[in-house]
C-alpha positions in Angstrom: 22.6 45.7 97.4 25.6 47.0 99.1 27.7 46.6 95.9 25.1 49.0 94.5 25.6 51.3 97.3 29.3 51.4 97.3 29.9 51.4 93.5 30.9 54.7 93.0 29.4 55.0 89.3 25.9 53.6 90.6 26.3 56.1 93.5 27.1 59.0 91.4 24.6 58.4 88.5 21.6 57.2 90.5 19.2 60.2 90.4 19.7 59.7 86.6 18.8 56.2 87.0 15.9 56.7 89.1 14.2 59.4 86.8 14.9 57.3 83.4 13.0 54.5 85.4 10.2 56.5 86.1 9.4 58.2 83.2 9.8 54.3 81.6 7.3 53.1 83.8 5.0 55.7 83.3 5.0 55.6 79.9 4.0 52.0 79.9 1.1 52.8 81.8 -0.1 55.6 79.7 0.4 53.3 77.1 -1.9 50.8 78.7 -4.5 53.3 79.4 -4.5 54.2 75.9 -5.0 50.6 74.8 -8.2 50.3 76.8 -9.7 52.7 75.8 -9.2 52.5 72.1 -10.4 48.5 72.5 -13.7 49.9 73.3 -13.9 51.1 69.8 -12.1 48.3 67.7 -13.3 45.4 69.8 -16.7 46.3 70.9 -18.5 47.4 67.6 -22.5 48.3 67.1 -24.9 46.9 64.5 -27.1 49.2 62.6 -29.4 49.8 65.5 -26.8 50.5 67.7 -26.7 47.3 69.8 -23.0 46.3 70.9 -21.5 43.5 69.3 -19.4 41.7 71.8 -17.2 39.0 71.0 -15.8 36.9 73.7 -12.0 37.4 72.6 -12.2 41.3 72.7 -13.5 41.1 76.0 -10.3 38.9 77.0 -8.0 41.5 75.5 -10.0 44.5 77.1 -9.3 42.9 80.8 -5.8 41.7 80.3 -5.4 45.5 79.0 -7.0 46.6 82.2 -5.1 44.4 84.5 -2.0 45.2 82.7 -2.2 49.3 83.1 -3.0 48.4 86.7 0.0 46.0 87.1 2.1 48.8 85.4 0.9 51.4 88.0 1.1 49.6 91.0 4.9 48.4 89.8 5.8 52.3 89.5 4.8 52.8 92.9 6.5 49.8 93.9 9.7 51.2 92.3 9.4 54.6 93.5 9.1 53.5 97.0 12.1 51.1 96.5 13.8 54.4 94.8 13.2 56.3 97.9 14.8 53.7 100.5 17.7 53.3 98.1 18.1 57.0 98.0 18.0 57.4 101.9 20.5 54.6 101.9 22.7 56.0 99.4 22.7 59.4 101.1 23.5 57.9 104.7 26.4 56.3 103.1 27.6 59.1 101.2 27.6 61.3 104.5 29.6 58.3 106.2 32.1 58.7 103.7 31.6 62.4 104.0 32.3 62.4 107.8 35.1 59.8 107.1 36.9 62.5 104.8 36.2 65.3 106.8 38.0 63.5 109.7 40.9 62.5 107.7 41.2 65.9 106.2 40.8 67.6 109.7 43.8 65.3 111.0 45.9 66.0 107.5 45.1 69.6 108.5 46.1 69.3 112.2 49.2 67.4 111.2 50.3 70.1 108.7 49.4 72.9 111.3 52.0 71.1 113.5 54.7 70.5 111.2 54.3 74.2 110.0 54.4 75.6 113.6 57.5 73.3 114.5 59.3 74.4 111.6 58.8 78.1 112.2 59.4 77.9 115.8 61.0 75.4 118.3 57.7 74.4 119.9 54.2 74.8 120.6 52.4 75.5 123.7 48.6 76.0 124.9 47.3 77.8 127.8 44.2 77.2 129.8 41.4 79.5 130.6 43.4 80.5 133.6 46.2 81.5 131.3 48.2 78.0 132.6 50.5 75.9 130.4 48.1 72.9 129.6 50.2 71.8 127.0 53.6 71.8 125.5 55.0 70.1 122.7 58.2 67.7 123.2 60.9 70.2 121.5 60.7 72.1 124.0 61.6 69.5 126.9 64.2 68.0 124.2 66.0 71.6 123.9 66.4 72.6 127.6 66.3 69.3 129.4 63.3 70.5 131.4 60.7 67.9 133.2 56.7 68.2 132.2 55.9 68.9 135.6 58.0 72.1 135.7 56.1 73.6 133.1 52.4 72.3 132.7 50.0 74.2 135.2 52.3 77.4 135.5 51.5 80.6 134.3 54.0 82.6 132.2 54.9 84.9 134.9 56.5 82.4 136.8 59.1 82.4 134.3 59.7 86.4 134.0 62.3 86.8 136.7 63.6 90.2 137.1 62.3 91.4 133.9 58.7 91.3 134.8 59.2 95.2 136.0 60.2 95.9 132.6 57.5 98.1 130.3 57.3 95.4 127.4 56.1 92.3 130.4 53.4 95.1 131.7 52.0 95.3 128.2 52.1 91.7 127.6 50.4 90.8 131.0 47.6 93.3 129.6 47.2 91.7 126.3 46.7 88.3 128.5 44.0 89.3 130.3 42.0 90.9 127.8 42.8 87.9 125.9 44.4 90.0 122.7 46.5 88.0 120.4 50.4 88.9 120.5 53.3 88.5 118.5 57.0 88.1 118.8 56.8 88.6 122.5 60.8 88.7 123.9 61.7 88.0 127.7 64.2 86.7 129.2 64.1 83.7 131.6 66.0 81.7 133.9 66.0 77.9 133.6 66.0 75.6 136.5 69.7 74.6 135.8 70.3 78.4 136.1 71.1 79.3 133.0 69.7 82.4 131.0 67.7 82.1 128.0 66.2 84.5 125.6 62.5 83.5 124.8 60.3 84.5 121.6 56.7 83.7 121.9 53.8 84.6 120.0 49.7 83.4 120.6 46.3 83.6 119.6 43.1 83.6 121.7 40.8 80.6 121.5 37.2 80.9 121.7 34.6 78.0 122.2 31.5 77.9 119.7 29.6 80.1 122.2 32.2 82.8 122.1 33.7 81.5 125.8 37.3 82.2 126.3 38.8 79.1 126.6 43.0 79.5 126.4 45.6 80.4 124.0 47.4 78.5 121.4 51.2 79.8 120.1 54.7 78.9 119.3 57.6 79.7 121.3 61.4 80.1 119.8 64.9 80.2 121.6 66.8 83.5 120.5 69.4 83.1 122.8 71.8 82.7 120.3 71.0 85.4 118.4 70.4 87.9 121.3 73.6 87.3 122.7 75.4 87.6 119.1 73.5 91.1 119.2 74.8 91.9 122.1 78.1 91.1 121.1 77.9 92.9 118.1 76.4 96.1 119.6 79.2 96.1 122.1 81.8 95.5 119.2 80.6 98.5 117.7 80.6 100.6 120.9 84.3 99.6 121.3 85.0 100.1 117.9 83.6 103.8 117.9 85.1 104.7 121.2 88.3 103.5 119.7 88.1 105.3 116.5 86.6 108.5 118.4 88.7 108.6 121.0 92.3 107.8 118.5 94.4 110.8 117.7 94.8 109.6 114.5 92.3 110.8 111.8 89.9 108.2 110.5 87.6 108.3 107.5 85.6 105.8 105.6 84.3 106.7 102.1 82.6 104.9 99.1 83.4 106.2 95.6 85.1 109.0 97.5 81.6 109.6 99.2 82.1 110.4 102.9 80.4 107.3 105.2 82.2 108.3 108.5 85.1 110.8 109.9 86.1 111.2 113.5 86.9 114.3 115.7 90.7 113.6 115.3 90.3 114.0 111.8 88.2 117.3 111.9 90.7 118.7 114.3 93.8 117.7 111.9 92.2 119.7 109.4 90.7 122.6 111.2 87.2 121.8 111.0 84.8 122.2 114.3 83.1 118.8 113.7 83.1 115.4 111.9 79.4 117.1 110.3 81.4 119.6 108.8 83.5 117.0 106.9 80.4 115.1 105.8 79.0 117.9 104.5 81.7 118.4 101.9 81.2 117.6 98.2 83.4 114.4 98.4 86.5 113.4 100.2 89.0 114.8 97.4 88.1 118.5 99.0 90.6 117.4 101.8 93.5 116.8 99.3 95.5 119.5 97.2 94.5 119.6 93.7 97.6 118.4 92.0 97.0 115.4 94.4 93.4 114.2 93.5 94.4 112.4 90.0 96.9 110.3 91.6 94.3 109.5 94.7 91.6 108.7 92.2 94.1 106.5 90.2 94.4 104.2 93.5 91.1 103.9 94.1 90.1 102.5 90.2 93.4 100.3 90.6 91.6 98.6 93.5 88.1 98.4 92.0 89.7 96.9 89.4 91.7 94.3 91.8 95.1 96.2 90.4 98.1 97.1 92.6 97.5 100.1 94.8 100.0 101.1 97.5 98.3 100.6 101.4 100.8 103.5 102.6 101.4 106.6 101.2 102.0 110.3 101.6 99.9 113.2 100.3 99.5 116.9 100.7 96.6 117.8 103.0 94.2 120.8 102.4 93.3 122.6 105.9 89.9 124.4 105.9 91.8 127.9 106.0 93.6 126.6 102.7 97.0 126.0 104.4 98.4 122.5 103.6 100.0 119.7 105.8 101.6 116.4 105.0 99.8 113.3 105.6 100.5 110.0 105.3 97.4 107.4 104.9 96.6 104.0 105.3 94.0 102.6 103.6 92.3 99.0 103.6 89.1 97.7 102.3 86.3 96.9 104.9 82.7 96.3 105.3 80.6 99.1 106.6 76.8 98.4 107.0 76.5 95.7 104.8 78.5 97.0 101.7 81.9 97.7 101.0 84.0 100.6 101.7 87.6 101.8 102.1 88.9 103.2 105.6 91.4 105.6 105.7 93.8 106.4 108.8 95.2 109.8 108.4 98.7 110.9 110.7 99.7 114.3 110.3 103.3 114.0 109.3 104.2 117.5 108.9 106.6 118.3 111.5 108.2 114.9 110.6 108.4 115.8 106.9 110.0 119.2 108.0 112.5 117.6 110.5 113.1 114.8 107.6 114.0 117.9 105.1 115.9 119.7 107.5 117.9 116.6 108.2 118.5 115.9 104.8 119.8 119.5 104.2 122.1 119.0 107.2 123.2 115.9 105.6 123.9 117.7 102.2 125.9 120.3 104.3 127.9 117.6 106.5 128.7 115.7 103.0 129.9 118.9 101.7 131.9 119.7 104.2 133.6 116.4 104.6 133.8 116.7 100.7 136.0 120.0 101.1 138.1 119.7 104.4 141.8 118.4 103.8 141.7 116.3 106.5 140.5 112.2 105.8 137.6 111.8 107.9 136.7 108.2 108.8 133.8 106.8 110.7 133.7 103.2 111.9 130.9 101.3 114.0 131.6 99.6 117.3 133.0 96.3 115.7 135.5 98.5 113.4 133.7 98.3 110.2 133.9 101.3 108.1 130.8 103.5 107.7 132.0 106.6 105.8 135.3 107.4 103.7 135.2 111.3 102.7 137.6 112.3 99.6 140.4 113.5 101.9 140.4 109.8 103.0 140.6 108.6 99.5 143.5 110.5 98.5 145.2 109.7 101.8 144.9 105.9 101.7 144.2 105.2 97.9 140.8 103.6 98.6 137.5 104.6 96.8 134.7 105.1 99.3 132.8 102.0 97.6 135.7 99.6 98.1 136.3 100.5 101.5 132.8 101.0 103.4 132.0 97.8 105.0 135.3 96.8 105.6 137.4 96.8 108.7 139.5 99.8 109.6 142.3 97.5 110.2 143.1 97.6 106.1 144.5 101.0 106.7 147.3 100.4 109.7 150.7 97.9 109.3 150.3 94.0 110.3 152.2 95.1 113.3 149.3 97.3 115.1 146.1 95.5 113.7 146.0 93.2 116.6 146.9 96.0 119.3 144.1 98.1 117.4 141.6 95.3 117.4 142.2 94.4 121.3 141.7 98.0 122.3 138.3 98.0 119.9 137.2 94.8 121.4 137.7 96.1 125.2 136.1 99.3 124.2 132.9 97.7 123.1 132.7 95.2 126.3 133.8 97.2 128.8 133.5 100.9 127.7 137.3 101.2 128.1 138.9 104.3 126.3 142.3 103.7 125.9 142.8 104.3 122.4 140.4 107.2 122.2 142.0 110.9 122.4 141.1 113.9 120.7 144.4 115.2 120.2 146.2 114.4 117.3 148.9 111.3 117.9 151.6 110.6 115.6 150.9 106.9 114.2 151.8 105.0 110.9 149.4 104.4 108.1 149.0 102.0 105.5 148.6 103.1 101.8 146.6 100.7 99.1 149.9 100.3 97.3 151.3 99.0 100.7 153.5 101.7 101.5 153.6 102.9 105.0 153.5 106.6 105.9 153.4 108.6 109.0 150.1 110.7 109.9 148.4 112.5 112.9 145.4 110.7 114.1 142.7 112.1 116.5 139.8 109.9 117.6 136.4 110.6 119.2 133.3 108.8 120.2 130.3 110.3 118.1 127.6 108.2 120.0 127.2 106.7 123.3 124.8 104.0 122.4 126.2 100.9 123.6 124.2 99.0 120.4 125.1 101.7 117.9 128.7 103.1 118.8 129.8 105.4 116.2 133.7 106.5 116.8 135.3 108.9 114.2 138.9 109.7 113.3 140.5 112.6 111.6 143.9 111.4 109.8 146.5 113.6 107.9 149.2 112.4 106.0 152.0 114.4 107.7 154.8 113.1 105.2 155.5 116.5 103.9 155.5 118.4 107.2 158.0 115.9 108.4 160.2 116.5 105.9 160.0 120.5 106.3 160.4 119.7 109.6 163.6 118.2 109.1 164.8 120.7 106.8 164.0 123.6 109.2 165.9 121.8 112.1 169.1 121.6 109.4 168.7 124.7 108.6 168.3 126.0 112.2 171.4 124.0 113.4 173.7 126.0 110.4 172.4 129.1 111.6 172.8 128.2 115.3 176.3 127.2 114.4 176.9 130.5 112.1 175.6 132.5 114.8 177.9 131.2 117.9 180.8 131.6 115.7 180.5 135.1 114.8 182.9 137.6 116.1 180.4 140.2 116.5 177.5 140.2 119.3 174.2 139.9 117.5 170.5 140.1 119.3 167.5 140.4 117.1 164.1 141.2 118.7 160.7 141.6 117.2 158.5 144.7 117.1 157.3 144.1 120.8 160.8 144.7 121.7 161.1 141.0 122.6 164.6 138.6 122.4 164.4 136.3 119.6 167.4 134.7 119.3 171.4 136.2 120.8 174.5 134.8 120.6 177.1 134.4 123.7 179.1 137.1 121.9 176.3 139.6 122.6 176.0 138.7 126.1 179.8 138.7 127.2 180.0 142.2 125.8 177.3 143.6 127.9 178.4 141.1 131.1 175.0 139.3 130.7 174.5 135.7 131.0 172.8 134.0 128.5 169.9 133.5 130.3 169.8 137.1 130.6 169.1 137.4 127.0 167.0 134.5 126.5 164.2 134.7 123.9 160.9 136.3 125.1 163.0 138.7 127.0 162.5 142.3 127.1 165.2 144.2 124.9 165.0 147.4 127.0 166.2 145.3 130.1 169.1 144.3 128.4 
């Protein structure tokens, strides 16, 4: 019987069995009744006068048929009663099984709810009808190392701290008082160990079968890391903007030449009132001269393809009024609002460019002068290394500039003077003594590349006063021919003076200013004068 009740196939098809058995028994009962009725016709015949002819055997059959019919009907009733009892027992067993299944499903549902809730959050909590914590899952105690008694029985307001005065708290407390659900409410709380945490919680009110409020169920999550990271990011962005906005350099960001950002310094640099005026331009190319745009677009395409493009380059900019300025751009790829972009720092180098051009012109002029002056001009550093060597110096000393620049200047003087010169230079470098510096020319001896010595006049001056980058300049002149001419003149003067003194006539020469140029002793004695009275530069009329 128990096996019959617990058999899955039997319990599943029991009603079919019951209907089949009832129909079969009813069929047997109807057949028995039919047989009893018919037996009266076939087994109780009448004679010609209508009298019944009753035999013993047929009467037994009729009696048996009647008894069988009654038995079948009775058995059918008994079977029906037994069937009803079996059906009631089976229904009871099915109800027990269904309740067990419902309990199992409920437990599984609760387990799934807890698993999902804990995965979606850090902990689960419950409040009672007085809005006091009645349950908190173990995850909270593990995460914050808080004792259970520090939480259970307390209200949420007890953990609010100073932030309870804020509007979000007022709204949250109103939701709790009016039993409304809430979602993603965030607040700051201080734990017993003094640390500050940022909590996010969501909850839903719970009511019993009669609709009475019995508390809240919800989840909580620690958002401290995210909140602190967000604060750091906001502070970093604020500092970045303050740095960029306060920079004296122009800064702009673009994506495919479309403006993303520009600071006030760039607007001032280009003659615009505000960065918004720059952002209203068609693209960043409008800031540059038309002849520059193709080159800049080529840099952009090269960066996109991963090819080389200079990070620092000069470009001609166009101001709002159409005037041009020189800009130095420094470009680098950055992330801006989650997408790639190019950040450019612009420096106005117009004055620097003009100064550079002026310096180049001046340098060209100086080089032109040095190339054409007849004197040899040589510059050396504090250690005596030759820095410049003009064409006159090449002709004077026989060295080409490219073979002598960088070598020591002592190569241009005899061996006997080198040690003394090196000592002068060393003392000047270490102590600042200017023993050998003289602006007026001095007669020295120079050494030609061919090894021959020659007389020269040399003047030395200091160009730079910087101790680390001292620069000395020497102006030299080969006086070989001058000395020869001086010697010839001296010889001629001696012969002239000798002839003048041996003359028998008195002779006095004076210039157009009537000043004596030369006279002999015969002239002085003829006039009774001393040689001192007719010396050169004396007024002739006095004579």
